[in-house]
N, C-alpha and C positions, 0 to 999 in steps of 0.2 A: 502495500500497500501505498510503498513512500516515510513512511514517519521514520524517526527515532526520535528517544528518550536520551536529556541529556542534564546533568545537572543547573538547575537557576543558576547561577554562574558560566552555563555554555560546554561546561564539562561531561567528562564520561561519568557517565552514573557506574557507582560501582556496588559490592553486593551486597551493602544496606541499604541501599538504593532499591537494588532490584527486591530484594528482600520484602523491605516493607509497603514495599507499592505491592506486590504478591498477593500480602496476606489481608491489607484491607480490602484489594478487591474479591477474595477469598469469602470472606467476612460479611462483611458488609456491605461493596457494589454487586456481587450478584445477586442475576434474578432470585429473590426468595422471598422472606416473611415480609420482609422491604422494600420489594418488588423493586431492589435498588434508586430508590426516590435520596436517598442521601445522595448519590451518588452525583444526582445530579439536579440534586439545587443548588449542590460543590459545583455543578458547573456552571452551570446560570449566573452565580455570585459572583464565581474567582474573573480576575479581568484576562486573564488568559484560558480560562476554560477548563480548568481542576480540575481531574476530579480527588478525592479525599486520597489515594489513594500519593499523589503527584504532593496535594499541597504537605503531608504530613512525611514527604520523600525529601523535600524538595527538588525536584525535577517539575520538566515537562515533555512536554510530547510535538516535540519539530516536522514537521511538512518539506523532507528533506527531497523530494524528488514530484514531478503532476504526472502521473501515465498520460502518454506519449499516447494519441485518442487519434482516426487515421478523419486528417483535412477531403474534405472535398475541395476540388479547385472551384471558384468561382466565374464562371461564363455569360460571354454575354448573349442579350437575346440578337437575333440579327438581328428582329424588325425595330429594337432601337438603337444601335447600333451609329447612326448617324443623329440623334439626336442627343444623346452619350456624350460625343465629341464636341456638341455646345455650352455642358458644363459651367459649373461654376461651385465649385468644392473647395474654395478656399473657410467657410466654416465649416466643411467639413470633419471634426477630428477627431483624434485617434478610437475612442471611446465610444462612440456610434459606430462607425466602423469594424471596431471589434463586437459588438451586441448583435450587429447584420453577420454578420463570417459567422457569432457561433449560432444564429441560427437558421443559417443557410444552411451549414455542417453536422443540425438535429434535426431536417424539417424531416427528413422520414421517419422520426418516433419518436414526434407527436400528433397526437392526432389532430383528427381533420379540423373539431371547433379550437381548438387549442392553437394551431399554429396558423387560424384562419385572425382569434383577437394577437396573438403578438403579432402577426404582422401586416396588420392592418396598424395597429401601437406603432411598432418600427420605421409604415410607411408614409405616419402624420408628423415624426419628431424627427427625419429625415428631409419632406418637403418640407417641413416649417426653416429651414436651413442652407439649402439645394437647386438652386434654382439655371435654367425652368423650370415649370412642372409638368410632368409625361402627359405622352400624349393622351389624351383621353378611352376609358376602357381600359388604362395597362393595370394589370393582374400586380397585387402586392410583393407576391414573391418576384415576379418579371423589375419590377422597377428598386427593389431591393440590389438583384442579382446585377441588374444595369450601372448601378450606382456604382459600386464597390468593384464589379468590371472593369473601370470605365479609371478610377483613379490608380487600383493596384496598377493599370497598367503604364498611368501616368509615372507613379514613384517606378517603377522600372524604368521605363525612357529615363528617366532625370540621372535614375544610379547609370546607367549604360553610356552616359551622356557623359557623368564624373570621371566614369572610368579610361573611359577613351581621352580623357584633358588629362587624367594626369597619367595616364602613359604616354600618351606626346610630348609632357616635362613641362619643364622650362629650363632659362639654363642658367645656368650653376651659380649661387649667390658665396663669396668668400663672407665666415661668419666675422661682423666687425669683431676685433681686435681689443682687448683690455688696455687703460692706457698706459700701463705699467711690460706687457709687450709690444705696446707700438716705440717704448720706448729703447728696447731691449735692439730691437728690429733696426734702428735706424743706427746706433753704436756700432751697431755691426757690422752696419751700412760704412761705417766711415772710418772702423775700421780695417776695414777690407779695397776701399777704395780710399786713402789719405787725400787722393790729389781733390776729394767731391769733396771738402769735410766745409772747404771755404767757396761760396760762389766769388768770382771774378768776375771785373767789366773792365774797358780800355776806357783812358781819359788823354787827352791831349796835354800834353807837359811838355815844358822847352818851347826856345822859339822859333823853333825849325819845325813848327807844329809833329812834336815828331809826338807816339802814345810810346806808353806803358802802362802794364798791365800791375792793376790795383784790386785789392779788396776793396770787393762792395760794403758800405756802413754797414753794422749791424746793431741791432737793440745793447751789444753793450754799450756801459758810458766812464768815461773814465771815474775814477776820484777826485775831488781838485785837491 
């Protein structure tokens, strides 16, 4: 069933925890003279739905995994494909989409009366947030299936587009280096190229207009 018993602090149970749970279950909570009423009352009162054995042993039951069901793929009714392409699904939230998907997956398990009642309720909820309205005479099952199929198709197209863009990639960019790394790199460059440590300019000197190379002025100001 995908359930696991752990201590209140999340650790594994010991022998005494299992013994207390089993003892209370056999004496008080099993159907008998008390009809398991104390256990049901404790589960209703407890914030974590603990039975008496869990309360006394200091344990809690967790749902570790959910059994996998057979999901039925949602199909687009052919007569609604053109209309579905014009839908505005910006207000169709994930919670409502999940409810519609669960209903469509269990539609074969429900009675006709229950199926009609839940289908009409979900169709009204979807109709309130999705435009334009369906063509006249559309069955609620077909309407819900078309809206969900269109939403799924658009999500798949967006995912494929994003995957293609990421696969094409962009020119790699060099990560910004911290200031200390930049200073260290500059010192290494100057050590490797002493001639590049100080920029030079040419200035005219002498009466003949001869030119001589002199260092360019820098930010350094000699003391007075």
